[in-house]
C-alpha positions in Angstrom: 57.0 -7.9 27.0 55.0 -4.8 29.6 56.5 -2.2 31.7 54.9 -2.7 35.6 55.6 1.2 35.9 53.7 1.5 32.0 50.4 3.4 32.9 47.0 3.6 31.1 46.1 7.1 31.1 42.8 8.5 29.2 42.4 11.1 26.8 38.9 12.9 26.8 37.6 16.2 24.5 34.3 17.1 23.5 34.2 18.1 19.9 31.7 18.2 16.9 29.9 15.0 16.9 31.8 13.5 13.9 35.2 15.3 14.1 38.2 12.9 13.7 40.2 13.3 16.6 43.5 11.9 17.5 45.5 12.7 20.3 49.6 13.1 19.7 52.6 13.6 21.8 56.0 12.3 22.5 54.9 9.2 23.4 53.9 7.8 19.6 56.0 10.7 17.4 53.7 13.5 17.2 51.6 11.2 15.0 48.1 12.1 14.7 47.1 8.8 12.6 48.6 6.7 15.1 45.7 7.2 17.9 42.7 8.0 17.3 39.8 8.7 19.6 36.6 6.9 19.9 33.8 9.0 19.3 30.4 8.6 22.0 27.5 9.4 20.6 26.0 9.8 24.2 27.9 12.2 26.0 29.8 13.7 22.9 32.9 13.2 24.1 35.7 11.5 22.1 37.8 9.0 24.3 40.7 7.2 24.0 43.1 5.5 26.3 47.3 4.9 25.8 49.6 3.0 28.2 52.7 5.4 29.5 55.6 4.7 30.7 56.7 6.0 33.6 57.4 9.9 33.4 56.5 13.0 31.9 53.9 13.6 28.7 53.7 16.1 26.1 51.1 15.6 23.8 48.1 17.6 21.9 44.7 17.2 20.5 44.0 16.5 16.6 41.0 17.8 15.5 39.7 18.2 12.4 43.6 18.4 11.4 43.9 21.4 13.8 46.4 20.7 16.6 44.8 21.8 20.3 45.7 21.8 23.6 43.4 19.8 26.3 41.3 22.2 27.5 41.2 20.5 31.0 44.5 19.9 31.7 46.2 22.2 34.4 49.6 22.0 33.4 51.1 23.6 29.8 54.2 23.8 28.8 55.3 26.3 25.5 56.1 24.0 22.5 58.9 25.2 19.4 56.0 26.2 17.9 55.3 29.1 19.6 52.1 27.3 20.6 51.9 25.6 23.5 51.5 21.2 24.4 49.8 19.5 27.6 51.7 18.0 29.9 50.7 14.5 31.8 53.2 13.0 34.4 52.9 9.5 35.3 
């Protein structure tokens, strides 16, 4: 059953062709295997869309096993690992 507050959010990242790219965050238990991103060879970008409930969500991209913040996200927050997480608010 779809919640009326859910919103489709698009995640996009430029990465080297042939990379394994995913988005992980509070919305998928930080599991880098749950939300893989698809490569668009014409644009050189990887993308996916995720339905998110209203509220604040922290996330990072995982590129070939390396965790990265979203360089296009204007809001970041410190995490318990001593680095930053990107933040999206729905």
